[in-house]
VOGU-3710 file (C-alpha; in Angstrom, 3 decimals, decimal comma):
1> mgacalsalt> 159,927/192,181/83,049  157,240/189,522/82,952  157,100/185,915/84,000  158,478/185,055/80,549  161,918/185,733/82,086  161,452/182,576/84,172  162,700/179,288/82,749  159,490/177,670/84,045  156,255/178,962/85,563  156,937/177,566/89,038
11> lrqliehsav> 157,259/179,163/92,445  160,777/177,747/92,766  161,931/179,456/89,588  160,197/182,636/90,711  161,950/182,946/94,056  165,350/181,844/92,686  165,049/184,477/89,971  164,239/187,217/92,503  167,072/186,191/94,839  169,524/186,695/91,955
21> rfperpavsd> 167,953/189,908/90,669  167,284/191,680/93,988  169,670/190,041/96,509  170,082/192,996/98,881  166,636/194,520/98,475  164,224/194,072/101,417  161,710/191,310/100,640  159,411/190,729/103,629  159,157/192,028/107,164  156,805/192,205/110,087
31> fgdipltyre> 155,977/195,844/110,797  158,571/197,215/113,187  161,018/194,347/112,592  164,175/194,094/110,506  163,331/192,921/106,966  164,674/189,802/105,310  166,484/190,642/102,096  165,707/188,593/99,010  168,919/186,614/99,551  168,043/185,959/103,195
41> fyesvrglsh> 164,484/185,053/102,296  165,663/182,553/99,681  168,169/181,038/102,110  165,448/180,734/104,750  163,171/179,004/102,255  165,883/176,554/101,208  166,880/175,825/104,793  163,305/175,156/105,882  162,755/172,905/102,848  165,742/170,794/103,857
51> wlsergivfg> 164,567/170,731/107,469  161,177/169,422/106,324  162,873/166,818/104,138  164,861/165,593/107,124  161,586/165,024/108,945  160,016/162,950/106,226  158,121/165,476/104,115  158,485/164,424/100,491  157,375/165,541/97,049  153,569/165,666/96,842
61> dtvailaens> 152,915/165,659/100,609  150,413/168,186/101,907  151,518/170,706/104,534  148,972/173,022/106,189  149,587/176,593/107,362  147,314/177,869/110,138  148,623/181,264/111,165  148,243/185,006/110,922  150,156/186,991/108,296  153,874/187,265/108,927
71> ahwavayfav> 157,252/187,004/107,233  157,454/183,456/108,581  154,146/182,601/106,877  155,719/183,606/103,572  158,864/181,552/104,293  156,778/178,487/105,185  154,612/178,778/102,045  157,583/178,990/99,702  159,532/176,308/101,575  156,663/173,869/101,095
81> ttmgavavpi> 155,847/174,702/97,480  159,418/174,978/96,161  160,324/171,481/97,427  157,402/169,969/95,528  155,103/169,546/98,518  151,608/171,071/98,499  150,674/174,021/100,726  147,249/174,013/102,392  146,687/177,556/103,732  143,787/177,580/106,212
91> ltefhgdavv> 141,732/180,693/106,875  142,352/181,738/110,454  138,679/182,512/111,062  137,588/178,927/110,383  136,031/177,193/113,380  138,174/174,522/115,019  135,914/171,764/113,665  136,369/173,063/110,118  140,141/173,229/110,622  140,262/169,610/111,774
101> hilrhseaks> 138,095/168,560/108,817  140,513/170,265/106,412  143,520/168,591/108,017  141,853/165,207/107,675  140,482/165,750/104,178  143,781/167,105/102,842  145,730/164,320/104,593  148,152/166,928/105,941  151,502/165,390/106,902  152,525/168,521/108,770
111> vfvseklfpk> 151,010/171,743/110,119  152,651/175,115/110,656  150,649/176,802/113,408  150,933/180,075/115,323  150,830/180,249/119,099  147,505/182,076/118,976  145,783/179,451/116,801  147,348/176,351/118,349  144,225/175,748/120,538  142,233/174,975/117,372
121> iedadlapap> 144,239/171,797/116,844  145,804/170,878/120,193  142,969/168,480/121,101  142,289/167,266/117,557  141,979/163,533/117,031  144,120/163,098/113,931  145,470/159,761/112,798  148,143/159,547/111,680  149,166/162,562/113,723  150,818/165,267/111,604
131> liisletflp> 154,105/166,906/112,477  153,147/170,170/114,212  155,576/173,063/113,754  155,574/176,427/115,511  155,446/179,151/112,874  157,213/181,555/115,230  160,264/179,307/115,780  160,138/176,685/112,997  160,572/174,043/115,684  158,359/170,993/116,261
141> isrntprdtl> 155,860/171,110/119,114  153,628/168,454/120,592  149,885/168,745/121,057  150,304/168,801/124,832  152,878/171,588/124,847  151,946/174,070/127,639  150,729/177,432/126,368  153,289/179,255/128,520  156,058/177,384/126,740  154,697/178,450/123,360
151> knlknkgvre> 154,476/182,069/124,488  158,048/181,978/125,772  159,257/180,608/122,456  157,374/183,348/120,621  158,620/186,099/122,898  162,257/185,210/122,337  161,961/186,917/118,988  164,781/184,848/117,468  165,310/185,600/113,785  165,124/182,039/112,538
161> frrlkdlamr> 166,633/182,748/109,142  170,133/182,424/110,630  169,484/178,829/111,685  167,784/178,130/108,368  170,666/179,699/106,472  173,051/177,304/108,190  170,822/174,413/107,130  170,771/175,686/103,551  174,573/175,880/103,533  174,873/172,389/105,021
171> falqtpeepg> 172,733/170,952/102,249  174,093/173,222/99,502  174,901/170,303/97,217  171,536/168,627/97,776  168,702/170,043/95,726  165,151/168,840/96,390  163,268/167,506/93,401  162,010/170,447/91,381  158,259/170,745/90,851  157,004/171,188/87,321
181> eddlaaiiyt> 154,500/173,710/86,030  151,653/171,209/86,179  152,437/169,913/89,671  150,172/170,961/92,533  151,349/173,970/94,517  148,398/174,538/96,837  144,991/173,289/97,899  142,775/176,171/99,013  139,661/175,369/101,004  137,045/177,923/100,066
191> sgttghskgv> 134,770/179,722/102,499  131,646/179,743/100,380  128,298/181,301/101,232  126,556/177,962/100,642  127,999/176,290/103,730  130,269/173,876/101,826  134,068/174,087/101,887  135,823/172,623/98,826  139,536/172,109/98,271  140,591/173,986/95,135
201> mlthknivsn> 143,696/172,432/93,531  146,033/175,054/92,044  149,169/174,191/90,115  152,390/176,188/89,917  151,449/177,330/86,408  147,972/178,379/87,569  149,441/180,731/90,143  152,539/182,082/88,380  150,726/182,678/85,073  148,130/184,700/86,981
211> vaavydvvti> 150,881/186,767/88,591  152,275/187,588/85,146  148,831/188,507/83,807  148,047/190,800/86,744  151,341/192,634/86,195  150,045/193,790/82,811  147,416/195,991/84,474  149,101/196,960/87,766  152,714/197,617/86,908  154,968/197,591/89,954
221> teqdrmlsil> 158,684/198,007/90,580  161,285/197,204/93,210  160,721/200,687/94,636  157,145/199,869/95,628  156,035/199,031/99,167  153,083/196,765/99,914  151,255/196,841/103,250  149,520/193,479/103,596  146,228/193,599/105,527  144,244/190,736/103,975
231> plshtfactv> 144,773/187,147/105,183  147,415/185,346/103,129  145,348/182,180/103,416  142,976/183,808/100,908  144,047/183,376/97,274  143,672/187,070/96,382  146,069/188,126/99,140  148,518/185,296/98,480  148,742/185,636/94,685  148,500/189,420/94,352
241> glilpllygm> 149,692/190,446/97,816  152,703/188,132/98,221  153,761/186,228/95,103  153,307/189,125/92,659  155,385/191,543/94,794  158,145/188,964/95,323  158,536/188,401/91,587  159,130/192,105/90,974  161,318/193,036/93,942  158,811/194,811/96,172
251> hvyfldkppt> 159,026/195,043/99,957  156,005/193,465/101,670  155,121/194,507/105,229  152,899/192,425/107,505  150,933/193,542/110,553  150,883/191,312/113,628  147,521/192,725/114,765  144,062/193,004/113,152  143,951/196,011/110,781  141,872/198,344/112,951
261> arvllpamae> 142,183/202,100/112,460  144,301/202,323/115,628  146,801/199,844/114,158  146,592/200,871/110,504  147,022/204,635/110,739  150,467/204,648/112,405  151,612/201,780/110,166  150,588/203,628/107,007  152,167/206,841/108,261  155,500/205,083/108,780
271> irptvmlavp> 155,512/202,683/105,811  153,852/205,067/103,338  152,725/202,163/101,150  152,457/202,564/97,408  150,349/199,422/96,853  147,615/197,828/98,962  144,845/195,269/98,574  141,366/195,552/100,068  138,025/193,824/100,004  135,004/196,044/99,249
281> limekifktg> 133,804/195,891/102,858  136,892/197,797/104,027  136,429/200,647/101,556  132,669/200,730/102,124  133,174/201,081/105,884  135,729/203,836/105,382  133,241/205,726/103,211  130,175/204,966/105,317  131,605/205,648/108,770  134,593/207,879/108,129
291> vlpkltgnai> 133,828/210,038/105,096  130,073/210,395/104,577  129,176/211,549/108,120  131,662/214,412/107,822  130,230/215,481/104,470  126,575/215,346/105,555  126,832/216,223/109,232  124,169/218,929/109,233  121,080/219,871/107,258  122,888/222,375/105,020
301> skflytipfi> 125,749/220,070/104,053  123,290/217,199/103,578  121,352/219,334/101,078  124,511/220,517/99,299  125,616/216,891/98,987  122,592/216,187/96,780  123,827/218,673/94,157  126,136/216,720/91,813  128,860/219,306/91,137  129,059/220,273/94,820
311> rkamhamagr> 129,144/216,598/95,817  132,082/216,073/93,449  133,956/218,960/95,038  133,250/217,561/98,505  134,441/214,120/97,403  137,621/215,605/95,941  138,378/217,354/99,226  137,702/214,180/101,227  139,852/212,205/98,786  142,889/214,354/99,497
321> klradfggrl> 142,465/213,715/103,211  142,006/209,974/102,644  145,146/209,695/100,513  147,068/211,473/103,266  145,687/209,005/105,826  147,037/206,171/103,665  150,518/207,656/103,862  150,407/210,025/100,910  152,205/207,726/98,446  149,505/205,216/97,532
331> rimaiggapl> 149,223/204,713/93,770  147,379/201,367/93,550  144,530/200,139/95,751  143,383/196,838/94,261  139,865/195,899/95,374  138,443/192,407/94,919  136,516/189,582/96,501  132,968/190,937/96,085  131,081/193,757/94,320  131,774/197,287/95,556
341> aadaecflre> 128,736/199,311/96,647  127,804/201,947/94,085  127,987/204,907/96,492  131,471/203,897/97,693  132,664/203,476/94,098  131,221/206,869/93,197  133,151/208,455/96,042  136,450/206,769/95,113  136,032/207,803/91,488  135,152/211,438/92,214
351> adfpftigyg> 137,829/211,598/94,911  140,454/210,596/92,307  141,494/207,735/94,588  143,886/205,327/92,780  141,699/202,241/92,911  141,169/199,335/90,571  138,473/196,671/90,758  138,947/193,131/89,551  136,926/189,940/89,391  137,887/186,362/90,006
361> ltesspiltg> 137,486/183,220/92,072  139,685/180,910/94,072  139,185/178,455/91,199  140,958/180,908/88,852  144,008/181,566/91,057  142,127/184,065/91,409  142,079/187,019/88,972  140,087/186,860/85,736  139,468/190,517/84,917  140,745/193,925/85,916
371> tapgdarpas> 142,051/197,276/84,716  144,718/199,776/85,626  143,727/202,525/88,094  141,960/205,235/86,134  140,785/202,916/83,351  137,889/201,289/85,212  134,334/201,920/84,087  131,549/202,515/86,631  130,090/199,252/87,974  132,469/197,199/85,818
381> agkplrdisi> 135,050/194,670/87,010  137,319/195,345/84,047  138,433/193,310/81,039  139,858/189,771/80,830  143,559/189,562/81,619  146,135/188,290/79,154  145,602/184,685/77,963  142,215/184,517/79,710  138,995/184,084/77,741  135,554/185,035/79,024
391> rldnvnpvtg> 132,208/184,145/77,458  128,586/184,050/78,553  126,357/180,986/78,555  122,557/180,823/78,395  122,363/184,505/77,530  119,068/186,296/78,073  118,311/187,856/74,652  116,622/190,860/76,253  119,160/191,802/78,948  122,297/190,277/77,427
401> egeilakgpn> 123,066/188,600/80,745  124,311/185,042/81,140  126,496/182,796/83,264  130,170/183,752/83,107  132,501/181,059/81,783  136,281/181,416/81,898  139,232/179,632/80,348  142,967/180,152/80,720  146,229/178,892/82,249  145,067/180,051/85,680
411> imrgyfklpe> 142,027/177,751/85,893  142,256/175,152/88,669  142,940/171,471/88,134  139,738/170,654/90,039  138,318/170,080/93,516  140,380/167,780/95,725  138,752/164,314/96,018  135,561/165,628/94,395  135,615/164,487/90,751  131,846/164,707/90,292
421> mtgevlsedg> 131,709/168,270/91,591  134,715/169,120/89,436  132,862/167,792/86,386  129,909/170,046/87,163  131,959/173,235/86,873  134,910/172,310/84,643  134,369/171,132/81,080  136,689/168,738/79,296  138,018/171,561/77,135  138,872/173,695/80,166
431> wlrtgdlgsl> 135,959/176,122/80,542  135,102/176,974/84,158  131,494/177,665/85,089  131,846/180,488/87,605  128,251/180,416/88,872  128,193/184,196/88,442  125,860/186,080/86,135  127,035/189,059/84,157  127,101/190,957/80,911  129,800/192,227/78,545
441> dedgyiyikg> 129,875/195,574/76,777  131,156/196,089/73,236  134,688/196,732/74,501  134,850/193,543/76,555  134,299/195,082/79,993  132,423/192,747/82,320  129,581/193,673/84,649  128,803/191,251/87,469  125,112/190,896/88,303  125,297/188,318/91,088
451> rsknvvigps> 125,450/184,626/91,862  123,222/182,443/89,714  122,134/180,601/92,872  120,847/183,860/94,345  118,751/184,964/91,364  115,051/185,397/92,129  112,536/184,821/89,335  109,933/187,595/89,124  106,179/187,166/88,596  106,517/187,178/84,808
461> geniypeeie> 109,810/185,306/84,617  112,056/188,326/85,119  115,532/187,799/86,596  115,924/189,749/89,845  119,455/190,140/91,187  119,441/190,565/94,988  122,961/192,011/95,038  121,909/194,919/92,805  118,963/195,768/95,036  121,085/195,433/98,177
471> slffsspyvl> 123,444/198,138/96,924  120,551/200,629/96,849  119,903/200,273/100,566  123,226/201,882/101,394  121,991/205,283/100,286  120,465/205,392/103,772  123,035/206,423/106,419  121,304/204,114/108,914  121,912/200,870/106,985  125,042/198,882/107,828
481> evlvyqheak> 124,201/195,518/106,248  121,403/194,116/104,103  120,321/190,814/102,594  117,637/190,539/99,892  115,983/187,189/99,131  112,618/185,595/98,320  110,530/184,290/101,220  107,014/182,896/100,839  106,861/184,329/97,303  107,702/187,814/98,606
491> ltarvhldsa> 110,876/189,732/97,889  112,194/190,379/101,389  114,987/192,465/102,860  116,760/191,846/106,165  118,443/195,038/107,332  120,982/195,548/110,099  120,842/199,170/111,256  123,514/201,402/112,759  122,601/201,432/116,452  124,896/204,338/117,289
501> kldglfanvp> 123,190/206,593/114,752  119,751/205,429/115,853  120,579/206,330/119,449  121,179/209,887/118,296  118,117/209,911/116,054  115,805/208,659/118,816  117,485/210,454/121,719  114,303/212,336/122,624  111,864/209,515/121,865  110,254/207,805/124,879
511> tgetdskrqv> 111,610/204,263/125,369  108,255/202,646/124,731  107,980/204,266/121,296  111,434/203,344/119,985  110,378/200,064/118,366  107,579/201,686/116,385  109,918/204,471/115,274  112,455/201,893/114,058  109,745/200,185/112,034  108,697/203,502/110,499
521> lledirssvn> 112,332/204,108/109,547  112,565/200,641/107,971  109,449/201,294/105,929  110,832/204,648/104,786  114,011/202,880/103,667  111,964/200,248/101,829  109,915/202,939/100,060  113,041/204,806/99,036  114,565/201,668/97,510  111,347/200,747/95,722
531> lkvssfaril> 111,354/204,087/93,938  114,616/203,068/92,245  113,726/199,578/91,006  111,362/198,054/88,470  107,900/197,155/89,671  108,658/193,419/89,604  111,731/193,947/91,817  110,092/195,918/94,625  110,698/194,876/98,207  107,411/193,686/99,704
541> kiieqpepfe> 108,626/192,957/103,215  111,392/194,414/105,358  112,750/192,885/108,576  115,229/194,288/111,041  118,254/192,035/111,584  119,202/192,798/115,216  122,738/191,365/115,055  125,375/191,667/112,322  125,111/188,933/109,717  127,439/185,985/110,045
551> rtptqkikry> 130,109/186,205/107,382  132,647/183,953/105,771  136,338/184,653/106,494  136,386/186,579/103,211  133,578/188,830/104,500  130,691/187,548/102,408  127,350/187,082/104,197  126,481/183,439/104,786  123,212/183,690/102,896  122,171/180,111/103,560
561> lyvds> 121,769/180,891/107,266  119,035/183,446/106,609  117,186/182,857/103,352  115,128/179,949/104,708  114,438/181,372/108,150
//
């Protein structure tokens, strides 16, 4: 069943359809709590919509959501969008100043906020002041509400759907104006690596059409269980990790704590999820810190690991253990948001782990390309989804690489209040300039090379892609993070090393000699990488980055903070 079963590609039609089709199936729940069924979820959404209407929120108003993942987050999002208002999900990691800027720029009439994140807005100078609503209780709060009061409200643990159900029943004969396919559903403020946050305007059709297209490559059923670990304020998690499951009757579980191993392992053991989403950084850390050290823990195993057929056997064994750690039932791990390191992808492939890699942007709602688990090609981000066209612009005749352009029903309306910037990336006939460079093979599979803004021009005009070189550094077990860029005409690498492993490596080295030993190690790493690249792409300078790189909320390195320093 695809989105064609809906009378219109809107979030209202989507959730009404699911409430009729799966009324008693569990829809959403916080881990350890009683789930809301699809009927209860729909009634909660309707009740909250009416409650907002009573307080002056009307069609087209913007309503922000500043909160961690929860069942109430999902209720708030659908309540806002199904009544024709516009949701403004805000990444929880944004600094308070950025949050206030978004509230002002989006002209938010109301804000759903969690008790934990309330301090980011309690002293904000906002005029006119928005209606502030506790996400835990769906009750209004004032900016001077004592923190103890908020905690007490949260700790009551009242299941608010009962109150919202009563509201829905009271207003049963009153139906809010229905949004159309081309009406705005959400404004998503991106967390780009260039330091600028833009409001991406997504319509109902943008989002729901993308849900239908994704379903073609990751078929799911009402028997599936999704464990949500990525922030719902990010488009990937919201579209693929919430809206997609709710169209097809899945049960979505939310964690109320950060997804550390201590929190995740018992949750996965109990839930036994069949579908999960991840960003590459999560899978790379699992491989780098959890799998690889066990496979190469001594000199003999390290040598055996270099022999391809033995490595494959070791990966297969580790893969069985990893699937068990994920609950033993996982059949789809969708990875997106950034390129996946080659060594981590090699492991997942040889471990027969059920992963799929896609490509997209917030501006495309977000998925442009992908494949079913098992159909992916090494280093590829898959093929264009249904109704989406991909072409390359300014193609290099030698390498076949060019800027990726995309067109389809999922492409944004534009950037909020930024018509000139919209015109720079969105043509009149609907083609989106992604700013990414890539190539296409004869079967239509796409290979992402990197951001066009990051490309370094070599001494003879060659294109050098920092992201490709960065992936080679991770063959060293001592490298945790790396950034490659051009500085004073030299290709330079900043490397953040694994201090715990270095402590073991230099355990018997006198304190005064540690710095020189670290520099020798860095040079060895540089030499190793340079053996694997073309002469024009060799690293000429390597610098140790003592602290982890600052990252965006979607875990991309903020390159602009380092490339000019």
